[in-house]
C-alpha positions, 0 to 999 in steps of 0.5 A: 693124719696122712700128709695129703689130707694134712695139705688140705688141713693146712691150706684151709686153716691158712685161708681162715676156714674153720672145719674139720677133716672127717675120715671114713672106715668106707671109700668115699671115692665116688659121689654116691659112696660119699653121699651115703657116708656123709648122710647128705645128697649126691648134689652136695659132693663136690667133684674135683675133676682135672682136665688137660686144657692143651697142656695145661691141667685145670680143675673143674668142681662140679656137683656129684649129680652132674658131669662136666661138660667138656665142650663148655670147659674148652670155651672156658679155658680157650683149649681142647679138653681131655681127661688128665690121666692119673699122673697128670692128676698127681702132678698137677694137684698133688693128689691121687684120682678119687682122693683129689681136693679143691685146695693144698696143691703145689701150684696155681691151677685155673679152676671153674666152679659149677654154678649148680653148687652154689644152691647148697648151703654147704658141700663136701669135698675130698681132703686128699685121700679116698676116705676123707672129706671136709664140709664148706660153703660153696661161697667160701670154696669159691673164694679160698679156690679163686674159682670162676663160677660158670656153668660148667655141668651139662644139662 
């Protein structure tokens, strides 16, 4: 297992989450790719999107079927929002774009989980690389990340 995926596995174990990291031969970098590889709805894929709220990196967890609404995020974060560049993403999360996991970051991040994910019994999130994922309930994901559940996605 690659070190980035091991960090995810360690974070899950530390939170008492029993799940398995699944590795695919094909990329799961996009929500559509991940859903096709897993055999689930695109909406069950958790996109971990890093934005800059002023100088602070924040994380939005959004359904693969939705887009993050930066105007809503700006209100929630209390600062203007812009998409983080690759260096900021890696610095804030420890992961490269395409494999950003919602857990196992080097430091604390403010995290928002879109309320649309809560309608699923299980969701799938990146596990540190572009071809690894793990299954978790949205309730467990919210609990272990400390994310604030809010309307983050656009209509």
